[in-house]
Short mmCIF file of the C-alpha atoms (twelve columns), coordinates in Angstrom:
data_MODEL
# 
_entry.id   MODEL 
# 
loop_
_atom_site.group_PDB 
_atom_site.id 
_atom_site.type_symbol 
_atom_site.label_atom_id 
_atom_site.label_alt_id 
_atom_site.label_comp_id 
_atom_site.label_asym_id 
_atom_site.label_seq_id 
_atom_site.Cartn_x 
_atom_site.Cartn_y 
_atom_site.Cartn_z 
_atom_site.pdbx_PDB_model_num 
ATOM 1   C CA . MET A 1   -53.079 -47.933  20.205 1 
ATOM 2   C CA . LYS A 2   -52.026 -48.993  23.380 1 
ATOM 3   C CA . LYS A 3   -54.728 -51.775  24.313 1 
ATOM 4   C CA . TYR A 4   -53.658 -53.079  20.989 1 
ATOM 5   C CA . ASN A 5   -49.818 -53.203  21.991 1 
ATOM 6   C CA . LYS A 6   -51.248 -55.074  25.135 1 
ATOM 7   C CA . LEU A 7   -53.346 -57.210  22.726 1 
ATOM 8   C CA . ILE A 8   -49.909 -58.798  20.593 1 
ATOM 9   C CA . ASP A 9   -47.703 -58.776  24.255 1 
ATOM 10  C CA . ASN A 10  -49.988 -61.376  25.146 1 
ATOM 11  C CA . ILE A 11  -50.533 -62.966  21.785 1 
ATOM 12  C CA . ASP A 12  -46.369 -62.832  21.989 1 
ATOM 13  C CA . SER A 13  -46.792 -64.474  25.509 1 
ATOM 14  C CA . LEU A 14  -49.083 -67.415  25.021 1 
ATOM 15  C CA . LEU A 15  -46.850 -68.684  21.657 1 
ATOM 16  C CA . GLN A 16  -43.692 -68.605  23.911 1 
ATOM 17  C CA . ARG A 17  -45.024 -70.005  26.170 1 
ATOM 18  C CA . ALA A 18  -46.392 -72.649  23.963 1 
ATOM 19  C CA . ARG A 19  -42.872 -73.215  22.569 1 
ATOM 20  C CA . GLU A 20  -41.302 -73.652  25.438 1 
ATOM 21  C CA . GLN A 21  -43.662 -76.365  26.571 1 
ATOM 22  C CA . ALA A 22  -43.791 -78.043  23.092 1 
ATOM 23  C CA . TYR A 23  -39.633 -77.875  23.319 1 
ATOM 24  C CA . GLN A 24  -39.705 -79.674  27.083 1 
ATOM 25  C CA . GLN A 25  -42.245 -81.933  25.923 1 
ATOM 26  C CA . ILE A 26  -40.045 -83.338  22.651 1 
ATOM 27  C CA . ASN A 27  -36.779 -83.031  25.181 1 
ATOM 28  C CA . ASN A 28  -38.504 -85.392  27.243 1 
ATOM 29  C CA . VAL A 29  -39.374 -88.295  24.576 1 
ATOM 30  C CA . LEU A 30  -35.922 -87.992  23.357 1 
ATOM 31  C CA . VAL A 31  -34.315 -88.257  26.727 1 
ATOM 32  C CA . LYS A 32  -36.173 -91.369  27.443 1 
ATOM 33  C CA . THR A 33  -36.476 -92.645  24.041 1 
ATOM 34  C CA . TYR A 34  -32.323 -92.958  24.412 1 
ATOM 35  C CA . TRP A 35  -32.493 -94.240  27.599 1 
ATOM 36  C CA . GLU A 36  -34.292 -97.127  26.118 1 
ATOM 37  C CA . ILE A 37  -31.813 -97.438  23.311 1 
ATOM 38  C CA . GLY A 38  -29.307 -97.691  25.975 1 
ATOM 39  C CA . ARG A 39  -31.258 -100.495 27.659 1 
ATOM 40  C CA . HIS A 40  -31.925 -102.410 24.594 1 
ATOM 41  C CA . ILE A 41  -28.047 -102.330 24.165 1 
ATOM 42  C CA . VAL A 42  -26.714 -103.316 27.926 1 
ATOM 43  C CA . THR A 43  -30.129 -106.184 27.516 1 
ATOM 44  C CA . TYR A 44  -28.344 -107.591 24.165 1 
ATOM 45  C CA . GLU A 45  -24.612 -107.680 25.705 1 
ATOM 46  C CA . GLN A 46  -25.706 -109.216 28.693 1 
ATOM 47  C CA . LYS A 47  -27.858 -111.807 26.936 1 
ATOM 48  C CA . ASN A 48  -25.113 -113.096 24.498 1 
ATOM 49  C CA . LYS A 49  -22.505 -112.422 26.728 1 
ATOM 50  C CA . GLN A 50  -20.573 -109.759 24.852 1 
ATOM 51  C CA . LYS A 51  -16.665 -109.533 25.358 1 
ATOM 52  C CA . ALA A 52  -15.218 -106.016 25.489 1 
ATOM 53  C CA . ASP A 53  -13.192 -105.883 22.063 1 
ATOM 54  C CA . TYR A 54  -16.541 -107.219 20.439 1 
ATOM 55  C CA . GLY A 55  -18.894 -104.474 22.577 1 
ATOM 56  C CA . THR A 56  -16.724 -101.865 21.190 1 
ATOM 57  C CA . GLU A 57  -17.576 -103.552 17.893 1 
ATOM 58  C CA . LEU A 58  -21.183 -103.809 18.242 1 
ATOM 59  C CA . LEU A 59  -21.093 -100.437 19.012 1 
ATOM 60  C CA . ASP A 60  -19.483 -99.352  15.619 1 
ATOM 61  C CA . LYS A 61  -22.253 -102.015 13.907 1 
ATOM 62  C CA . ILE A 62  -25.232 -100.339 15.796 1 
ATOM 63  C CA . SER A 63  -23.935 -96.812  14.806 1 
ATOM 64  C CA . GLN A 64  -23.516 -97.507  11.010 1 
ATOM 65  C CA . ASP A 65  -26.894 -99.340  10.772 1 
ATOM 66  C CA . LEU A 66  -28.446 -96.323  12.824 1 
ATOM 67  C CA . ARG A 67  -27.239 -93.602  10.687 1 
ATOM 68  C CA . LYS A 68  -28.048 -95.676  7.231  1 
ATOM 69  C CA . LYS A 69  -31.876 -95.710  8.311  1 
ATOM 70  C CA . HIS A 70  -32.022 -92.469  10.152 1 
ATOM 71  C CA . GLY A 71  -29.871 -89.858  9.314  1 
ATOM 72  C CA . LYS A 72  -27.491 -87.787  11.946 1 
ATOM 73  C CA . GLY A 73  -27.348 -87.920  15.630 1 
ATOM 74  C CA . PHE A 74  -26.629 -91.706  15.818 1 
ATOM 75  C CA . SER A 75  -22.608 -91.028  15.562 1 
ATOM 76  C CA . ARG A 76  -20.608 -93.849  17.564 1 
ATOM 77  C CA . SER A 77  -20.033 -91.024  20.357 1 
ATOM 78  C CA . ASN A 78  -23.706 -90.583  20.717 1 
ATOM 79  C CA . VAL A 79  -24.498 -94.331  21.111 1 
ATOM 80  C CA . PHE A 80  -21.845 -94.920  23.253 1 
ATOM 81  C CA . ASN A 81  -23.651 -92.439  24.995 1 
ATOM 82  C CA . PHE A 82  -26.924 -93.950  24.737 1 
ATOM 83  C CA . ARG A 83  -24.672 -97.171  26.678 1 
ATOM 84  C CA . ARG A 84  -23.240 -95.063  29.291 1 
ATOM 85  C CA . PHE A 85  -26.868 -92.758  30.361 1 
ATOM 86  C CA . TYR A 86  -28.944 -96.804  31.407 1 
ATOM 87  C CA . LEU A 87  -25.797 -97.839  33.324 1 
ATOM 88  C CA . THR A 88  -25.482 -94.582  35.073 1 
ATOM 89  C CA . TYR A 89  -29.159 -94.284  35.557 1 
ATOM 90  C CA . SER A 90  -30.785 -97.470  36.230 1 
ATOM 91  C CA . LYS A 91  -34.404 -95.839  36.384 1 
ATOM 92  C CA . ILE A 92  -35.721 -93.014  34.165 1 
ATOM 93  C CA . GLN A 93  -37.506 -92.177  36.708 1 
ATOM 94  C CA . THR A 94  -34.883 -90.501  38.172 1 
ATOM 95  C CA . VAL A 95  -33.785 -88.461  35.839 1 
ATOM 96  C CA . SER A 96  -35.605 -85.243  35.589 1 
ATOM 97  C CA . GLY A 97  -37.290 -83.551  32.873 1 
ATOM 98  C CA . PHE A 98  -35.888 -80.237  32.903 1 
ATOM 99  C CA . LEU A 99  -32.402 -81.595  32.035 1 
ATOM 100 C CA . SER A 100 -31.639 -81.707  27.943 1 
ATOM 101 C CA . TRP A 101 -30.121 -84.302  26.209 1 
ATOM 102 C CA . SER A 102 -26.748 -82.130  26.131 1 
ATOM 103 C CA . HIS A 103 -27.044 -81.848  30.244 1 
ATOM 104 C CA . ILE A 104 -27.361 -85.205  30.508 1 
ATOM 105 C CA . ILE A 105 -24.114 -85.958  28.407 1 
ATOM 106 C CA . ALA A 106 -21.829 -83.892  30.270 1 
ATOM 107 C CA . LEU A 107 -23.739 -85.041  33.905 1 
ATOM 108 C CA . ILE A 108 -22.825 -88.643  32.558 1 
ATOM 109 C CA . SER A 109 -19.185 -87.876  32.006 1 
ATOM 110 C CA . ILE A 110 -18.535 -87.872  35.822 1 
ATOM 111 C CA . GLU A 111 -17.349 -90.996  37.046 1 
ATOM 112 C CA . ASP A 112 -18.219 -90.209  40.727 1 
ATOM 113 C CA . ALA A 113 -21.801 -90.744  42.097 1 
ATOM 114 C CA . LEU A 114 -21.738 -88.023  44.578 1 
ATOM 115 C CA . GLY A 115 -20.323 -85.386  42.480 1 
ATOM 116 C CA . ARG A 116 -22.782 -85.987  39.604 1 
ATOM 117 C CA . SER A 117 -25.338 -85.728  42.009 1 
ATOM 118 C CA . PHE A 118 -24.286 -82.732  43.234 1 
ATOM 119 C CA . TYR A 119 -24.060 -81.154  39.652 1 
ATOM 120 C CA . GLU A 120 -27.748 -82.564  38.776 1 
ATOM 121 C CA . LYS A 121 -29.570 -80.725  41.954 1 
ATOM 122 C CA . GLU A 122 -27.372 -77.501  41.690 1 
ATOM 123 C CA . CYS A 123 -27.847 -77.228  37.727 1 
ATOM 124 C CA . LEU A 124 -32.053 -77.570  38.401 1 
ATOM 125 C CA . SER A 125 -31.961 -75.319  41.373 1 
ATOM 126 C CA . CYS A 126 -29.653 -72.545  39.363 1 
ATOM 127 C CA . ARG A 127 -31.200 -73.536  35.798 1 
ATOM 128 C CA . TRP A 128 -27.647 -73.724  34.494 1 
ATOM 129 C CA . SER A 129 -26.900 -73.665  30.671 1 
ATOM 130 C CA . VAL A 130 -24.948 -76.699  29.822 1 
ATOM 131 C CA . ARG A 131 -22.368 -74.669  29.530 1 
ATOM 132 C CA . GLU A 132 -22.267 -72.863  32.699 1 
ATOM 133 C CA . LEU A 133 -22.832 -76.772  34.032 1 
ATOM 134 C CA . GLU A 134 -19.248 -77.548  32.683 1 
ATOM 135 C CA . ARG A 135 -17.932 -74.590  33.899 1 
ATOM 136 C CA . GLN A 136 -18.725 -75.661  37.286 1 
ATOM 137 C CA . ILE A 137 -17.860 -79.579  36.559 1 
ATOM 138 C CA . ASN A 138 -13.899 -78.208  34.901 1 
ATOM 139 C CA . SER A 139 -13.480 -76.180  38.224 1 
ATOM 140 C CA . MET A 140 -14.122 -78.594  39.916 1 
ATOM 141 C CA . LEU A 141 -16.803 -76.751  42.722 1 
ATOM 142 C CA . PHE A 142 -18.371 -80.001  43.940 1 
ATOM 143 C CA . GLU A 143 -14.573 -80.974  45.266 1 
ATOM 144 C CA . ARG A 144 -13.810 -76.903  46.430 1 
ATOM 145 C CA . LEU A 145 -16.845 -77.022  47.983 1 
ATOM 146 C CA . ALA A 146 -16.693 -80.397  49.693 1 
ATOM 147 C CA . LEU A 147 -13.176 -79.872  51.766 1 
ATOM 148 C CA . SER A 148 -14.767 -77.310  53.845 1 
ATOM 149 C CA . LYS A 149 -16.866 -79.839  55.213 1 
ATOM 150 C CA . ASP A 150 -16.840 -83.067  57.235 1 
ATOM 151 C CA . LYS A 151 -18.007 -86.188  56.230 1 
ATOM 152 C CA . LYS A 152 -21.769 -86.123  56.388 1 
ATOM 153 C CA . GLY A 153 -21.358 -82.327  55.148 1 
ATOM 154 C CA . VAL A 154 -20.461 -83.568  51.971 1 
ATOM 155 C CA . LEU A 155 -22.680 -86.120  51.511 1 
ATOM 156 C CA . ARG A 156 -25.352 -83.375  52.271 1 
ATOM 157 C CA . LEU A 157 -24.147 -81.535  49.531 1 
ATOM 158 C CA . ALA A 158 -24.357 -84.153  47.273 1 
ATOM 159 C CA . ALA A 159 -27.797 -85.056  48.162 1 
ATOM 160 C CA . LYS A 160 -29.463 -81.642  48.017 1 
ATOM 161 C CA . GLY A 161 -26.572 -79.752  46.633 1 
ATOM 162 C CA . GLN A 162 -25.037 -76.229  48.129 1 
ATOM 163 C CA . LEU A 163 -28.083 -74.956  50.942 1 
ATOM 164 C CA . VAL A 164 -26.251 -71.420  51.765 1 
ATOM 165 C CA . LYS A 165 -27.631 -71.475  55.727 1 
ATOM 166 C CA . ASN A 166 -24.472 -69.850  57.140 1 
ATOM 167 C CA . VAL A 167 -21.798 -67.348  56.467 1 
ATOM 168 C CA . GLN A 168 -19.254 -70.308  56.037 1 
ATOM 169 C CA . ASP A 169 -21.469 -71.767  53.048 1 
ATOM 170 C CA . ALA A 170 -21.422 -68.618  50.794 1 
ATOM 171 C CA . VAL A 171 -17.309 -68.037  50.848 1 
ATOM 172 C CA . LYS A 172 -14.737 -70.187  48.674 1 
ATOM 173 C CA . ASP A 173 -11.494 -70.900  48.967 1 
ATOM 174 C CA . PRO A 174 -9.612  -71.026  46.076 1 
ATOM 175 C CA . TYR A 175 -11.859 -69.125  44.026 1 
ATOM 176 C CA . ILE A 176 -11.369 -70.574  40.155 1 
ATOM 177 C CA . LEU A 177 -10.819 -67.103  38.196 1 
ATOM 178 C CA . GLU A 178 -9.939  -68.497  34.872 1 
ATOM 179 C CA . PHE A 179 -12.346 -67.130  32.543 1 
ATOM 180 C CA . LEU A 180 -10.616 -63.732  33.005 1 
ATOM 181 C CA . ARG A 181 -8.353  -65.421  30.481 1 
ATOM 182 C CA . ILE A 182 -5.239  -63.610  32.466 1 
ATOM 183 C CA . PRO A 183 -2.234  -66.013  32.115 1 
ATOM 184 C CA . GLU A 184 -0.280  -66.988  35.375 1 
ATOM 185 C CA . LYS A 185 2.861   -65.383  35.045 1 
ATOM 186 C CA . HIS A 186 1.219   -62.639  33.163 1 
ATOM 187 C CA . GLN A 187 2.195   -59.179  35.561 1 
ATOM 188 C CA . CYS A 188 -0.940  -57.087  35.726 1 
ATOM 189 C CA . SER A 189 -2.436  -54.719  38.165 1 
ATOM 190 C CA . GLU A 190 -5.090  -54.914  40.532 1 
ATOM 191 C CA . LYS A 191 -6.967  -52.410  38.547 1 
ATOM 192 C CA . GLU A 192 -7.313  -54.774  35.298 1 
ATOM 193 C CA . ILE A 193 -8.317  -57.551  36.727 1 
ATOM 194 C CA . GLU A 194 -11.035 -55.803  38.557 1 
ATOM 195 C CA . GLN A 195 -12.144 -54.646  35.296 1 
ATOM 196 C CA . LYS A 196 -12.021 -58.060  33.717 1 
ATOM 197 C CA . ILE A 197 -14.442 -58.787  36.565 1 
ATOM 198 C CA . ILE A 198 -16.386 -56.182  35.689 1 
ATOM 199 C CA . ASP A 199 -16.477 -57.419  31.735 1 
ATOM 200 C CA . ASN A 200 -16.933 -60.934  33.043 1 
ATOM 201 C CA . MET A 201 -19.720 -60.336  36.018 1 
ATOM 202 C CA . GLN A 202 -22.043 -62.922  34.775 1 
ATOM 203 C CA . ALA A 203 -19.232 -65.462  35.289 1 
ATOM 204 C CA . PHE A 204 -17.758 -63.890  38.480 1 
ATOM 205 C CA . LEU A 205 -21.274 -63.691  40.100 1 
ATOM 206 C CA . MET A 206 -21.429 -67.730  39.487 1 
ATOM 207 C CA . GLU A 207 -18.178 -68.169  40.620 1 
ATOM 208 C CA . LEU A 208 -19.140 -66.333  43.584 1 
ATOM 209 C CA . GLY A 209 -22.928 -68.962  44.116 1 
ATOM 210 C CA . LYS A 210 -26.117 -68.454  45.259 1 
ATOM 211 C CA . GLY A 211 -27.324 -65.442  46.370 1 
ATOM 212 C CA . PHE A 212 -25.356 -62.879  45.150 1 
ATOM 213 C CA . SER A 213 -25.892 -59.426  42.985 1 
ATOM 214 C CA . PHE A 214 -23.249 -56.569  42.268 1 
ATOM 215 C CA . VAL A 215 -23.741 -53.089  44.002 1 
ATOM 216 C CA . ALA A 216 -20.722 -50.923  43.482 1 
ATOM 217 C CA . ARG A 217 -16.954 -50.860  41.914 1 
ATOM 218 C CA . GLN A 218 -14.574 -48.350  43.878 1 
ATOM 219 C CA . PHE A 219 -16.763 -47.934  46.739 1 
ATOM 220 C CA . ARG A 220 -15.574 -44.715  48.311 1 
ATOM 221 C CA . ILE A 221 -15.726 -44.074  52.389 1 
ATOM 222 C CA . THR A 222 -14.699 -41.166  53.455 1 
ATOM 223 C CA . LEU A 223 -12.781 -40.835  57.052 1 
ATOM 224 C CA . ASN A 224 -11.524 -37.728  58.323 1 
ATOM 225 C CA . ASN A 225 -11.671 -36.316  54.722 1 
ATOM 226 C CA . LYS A 226 -9.281  -39.404  53.679 1 
ATOM 227 C CA . HIS A 227 -10.862 -41.227  50.881 1 
ATOM 228 C CA . PHE A 228 -10.890 -45.227  51.011 1 
ATOM 229 C CA . TYR A 229 -11.869 -47.574  48.002 1 
ATOM 230 C CA . ILE A 230 -13.679 -51.100  48.234 1 
ATOM 231 C CA . ASP A 231 -12.634 -52.755  45.348 1 
ATOM 232 C CA . LEU A 232 -16.000 -54.632  44.959 1 
ATOM 233 C CA . VAL A 233 -19.278 -54.279  46.989 1 
ATOM 234 C CA . PHE A 234 -22.381 -57.148  46.586 1 
ATOM 235 C CA . TYR A 235 -25.118 -57.957  48.190 1 
ATOM 236 C CA . HIS A 236 -26.280 -61.384  49.298 1 
ATOM 237 C CA . CYS A 237 -29.855 -61.498  49.052 1 
ATOM 238 C CA . ILE A 238 -30.214 -65.052  51.102 1 
ATOM 239 C CA . LEU A 239 -28.008 -63.917  54.072 1 
ATOM 240 C CA . LYS A 240 -29.397 -60.319  53.501 1 
ATOM 241 C CA . CYS A 241 -26.025 -58.939  54.265 1 
ATOM 242 C CA . PHE A 242 -23.232 -56.319  52.260 1 
ATOM 243 C CA . VAL A 243 -19.918 -58.742  51.162 1 
ATOM 244 C CA . LEU A 244 -17.024 -56.277  50.555 1 
ATOM 245 C CA . ILE A 245 -14.405 -58.253  48.694 1 
ATOM 246 C CA . ASP A 246 -10.566 -56.292  48.145 1 
ATOM 247 C CA . LEU A 247 -8.777  -57.647  45.225 1 
ATOM 248 C CA . LYS A 248 -4.381  -58.199  46.390 1 
ATOM 249 C CA . LEU A 249 -1.927  -58.566  43.618 1 
ATOM 250 C CA . THR A 250 0.566   -60.353  46.116 1 
ATOM 251 C CA . SER A 251 0.363   -62.374  49.576 1 
ATOM 252 C CA . ILE A 252 -2.609  -61.449  51.658 1 
ATOM 253 C CA . SER A 253 -0.722  -59.085  54.616 1 
ATOM 254 C CA . HIS A 254 -2.279  -58.224  57.742 1 
ATOM 255 C CA . GLN A 255 -2.314  -55.207  56.664 1 
ATOM 256 C CA . ASP A 256 -5.065  -56.305  53.827 1 
ATOM 257 C CA . ILE A 257 -7.178  -57.631  56.899 1 
ATOM 258 C CA . GLY A 258 -6.880  -54.971  58.902 1 
ATOM 259 C CA . GLN A 259 -8.090  -52.683  56.128 1 
ATOM 260 C CA . MET A 260 -10.998 -54.873  55.580 1 
ATOM 261 C CA . ASN A 261 -12.034 -55.039  59.175 1 
ATOM 262 C CA . MET A 262 -12.372 -51.128  59.209 1 
ATOM 263 C CA . TYR A 263 -14.511 -51.288  56.009 1 
ATOM 264 C CA . LEU A 264 -16.549 -53.911  57.739 1 
ATOM 265 C CA . ASN A 265 -17.137 -51.585  60.856 1 
ATOM 266 C CA . TYR A 266 -17.541 -48.851  58.511 1 
ATOM 267 C CA . PHE A 267 -20.747 -50.697  56.974 1 
ATOM 268 C CA . LYS A 268 -21.995 -51.885  59.850 1 
ATOM 269 C CA . LYS A 269 -22.598 -48.136  60.828 1 
ATOM 270 C CA . GLU A 270 -23.312 -46.125  58.616 1 
ATOM 271 C CA . GLU A 271 -24.396 -48.676  55.944 1 
ATOM 272 C CA . MET A 272 -26.110 -51.501  57.100 1 
ATOM 273 C CA . ALA A 273 -30.422 -51.351  57.319 1 
ATOM 274 C CA . GLU A 274 -32.549 -52.605  59.857 1 
ATOM 275 C CA . ASP A 275 -33.360 -55.677  58.831 1 
ATOM 276 C CA . ASP A 276 -29.567 -56.391  57.041 1 
ATOM 277 C CA . SER A 277 -27.361 -58.979  58.880 1 
ATOM 278 C CA . GLU A 278 -23.413 -58.290  59.676 1 
ATOM 279 C CA . PRO A 279 -21.652 -57.258  56.576 1 
ATOM 280 C CA . ILE A 280 -19.045 -60.120  55.248 1 
ATOM 281 C CA . GLY A 281 -15.634 -59.502  54.421 1 
ATOM 282 C CA . ILE A 282 -13.433 -60.933  51.895 1 
ATOM 283 C CA . VAL A 283 -9.644  -60.407  51.111 1 
ATOM 284 C CA . LEU A 284 -9.088  -61.733  48.180 1 
ATOM 285 C CA . GLY A 285 -5.482  -62.631  47.732 1 
ATOM 286 C CA . ALA A 286 -3.024  -64.371  44.865 1 
ATOM 287 C CA . LYS A 287 -1.419  -65.925  47.291 1 
ATOM 288 C CA . LYS A 288 -2.524  -66.448  51.568 1 
ATOM 289 C CA . ASN A 289 0.158   -67.048  54.151 1 
ATOM 290 C CA . HIS A 290 -1.943  -69.687  56.919 1 
ATOM 291 C CA . ILE A 291 -0.660  -69.277  59.926 1 
ATOM 292 C CA . LEU A 292 -0.242  -65.039  59.502 1 
ATOM 293 C CA . VAL A 293 -3.960  -65.147  58.438 1 
ATOM 294 C CA . GLU A 294 -4.582  -67.443  61.264 1 
ATOM 295 C CA . TYR A 295 -2.590  -64.789  63.866 1 
ATOM 296 C CA . ALA A 296 -4.012  -61.299  61.848 1 
ATOM 297 C CA . LEU A 297 -8.102  -62.762  62.151 1 
ATOM 298 C CA . GLY A 298 -7.369  -63.958  65.677 1 
ATOM 299 C CA . GLY A 299 -9.587  -61.743  68.044 1 
ATOM 300 C CA . ILE A 300 -11.555 -60.129  65.178 1 
ATOM 301 C CA . SER A 301 -15.443 -60.208  66.063 1 
ATOM 302 C CA . ASN A 302 -16.346 -59.047  62.141 1 
ATOM 303 C CA . LYS A 303 -17.319 -62.229  59.515 1 
ATOM 304 C CA . LEU A 304 -14.028 -61.646  57.813 1 
ATOM 305 C CA . PHE A 305 -12.089 -64.126  55.407 1 
ATOM 306 C CA . ALA A 306 -8.808  -64.347  53.231 1 
ATOM 307 C CA . SER A 307 -9.296  -66.664  50.490 1 
ATOM 308 C CA . LYS A 308 -6.577  -67.257  47.526 1 
ATOM 309 C CA . TYR A 309 -7.953  -67.093  44.041 1 
ATOM 310 C CA . ARG A 310 -6.425  -69.072  41.153 1 
ATOM 311 C CA . LEU A 311 -6.366  -68.037  37.420 1 
ATOM 312 C CA . SER A 312 -5.704  -71.460  35.949 1 
ATOM 313 C CA . LEU A 313 -8.815  -74.599  36.559 1 
ATOM 314 C CA . PRO A 314 -7.195  -76.531  39.516 1 
ATOM 315 C CA . ASP A 315 -5.005  -80.106  39.324 1 
ATOM 316 C CA . LYS A 316 -8.202  -82.698  38.989 1 
ATOM 317 C CA . LYS A 317 -6.675  -85.548  40.663 1 
ATOM 318 C CA . LEU A 318 -5.250  -83.905  43.430 1 
ATOM 319 C CA . LEU A 319 -8.964  -82.458  44.364 1 
ATOM 320 C CA . GLN A 320 -10.612 -85.644  44.067 1 
ATOM 321 C CA . GLN A 321 -7.804  -87.729  46.261 1 
ATOM 322 C CA . ALA A 322 -8.266  -84.962  48.745 1 
ATOM 323 C CA . VAL A 323 -11.607 -85.654  48.456 1 
ATOM 324 C CA . GLU A 324 -11.814 -89.173  48.587 1 
ATOM 325 C CA . GLN A 325 -9.538  -88.986  51.959 1 
ATOM 326 C CA . LYS A 326 -11.465 -87.129  53.686 1 
ATOM 327 C CA . LEU A 327 -14.562 -89.434  53.093 1 
ATOM 328 C CA . GLY A 328 -12.637 -92.783  52.954 1 
ATOM 329 C CA . GLU A 329 -14.662 -95.477  51.712 1 
ATOM 330 C CA . ILE A 330 -18.082 -94.904  50.567 1 
ATOM 331 C CA . SER A 331 -20.103 -97.197  48.285 1 
ATOM 332 C CA . PRO A 332 -19.638 -95.704  44.788 1 
ATOM 333 C CA . LYS A 333 -22.971 -96.416  43.821 1 
ATOM 334 C CA . TYR A 334 -23.772 -94.036  46.763 1 
# 
């Protein structure tokens, strides 16, 4: 019976791989075809010197005629996306075969070439679903990471995606927790926020970024018969270290930072393995007084950070303006 079950498992694996390969091949053909359709439309417009108003009518007419001949899949919005796809990616060779048409639609909606390049790299390296890609775009991940880097760092971010090489690369400020679906003015306890994070752990790990794996909640530390509890403990597989997170409903205080420093000292002596790097501590609060935090962190040798969290998506225009101001003028073609 065991040998037979193994036979069935082997056949199942073969069929699964065959389906995945067939889907990938079909996807590649469709994506290339849509790009070619876009190229034909743009070429026609250029040769006939189409004006903007007539260009809109042209897309409507193309959509109507294609739907009559080929049925669904050729709505005006799709025809518009074929055209925009070609205009965004002038060479089909630059488009990865692993991107589905739905991924591409999300990417070509990003006007900024630097941001689009970043999301494309991250989408491929992290194997984001379309939903995950759209969530990261809406949460302004590129802009949030870019604000913590200099001009060269932003360009590297766009060219290679997020590379986690040091502690600073693994920590964000702010963290966006809109997926918890907690209204900004709703009164809730730290326990409730913690529970919602546990209930939405996959989304929270995605917001934390590359390399995080969940270890424990309410991790107990006992010192002189007194118990202390760390809200959330993670392990960073790339940096090879524990990451401790304490949640705060209000503004981060110097006592919060002092307590996290104590947790880090404990982990360094009691929990670290020989080949582990020093642990990271993040005090995550709804508000942060930058001056208070600066003085509270002064002189602390541990890898300790104070970050804000937001329960709603950030203001897109303000973040974009901040990044543009940092970068100055960069060629839109990138």
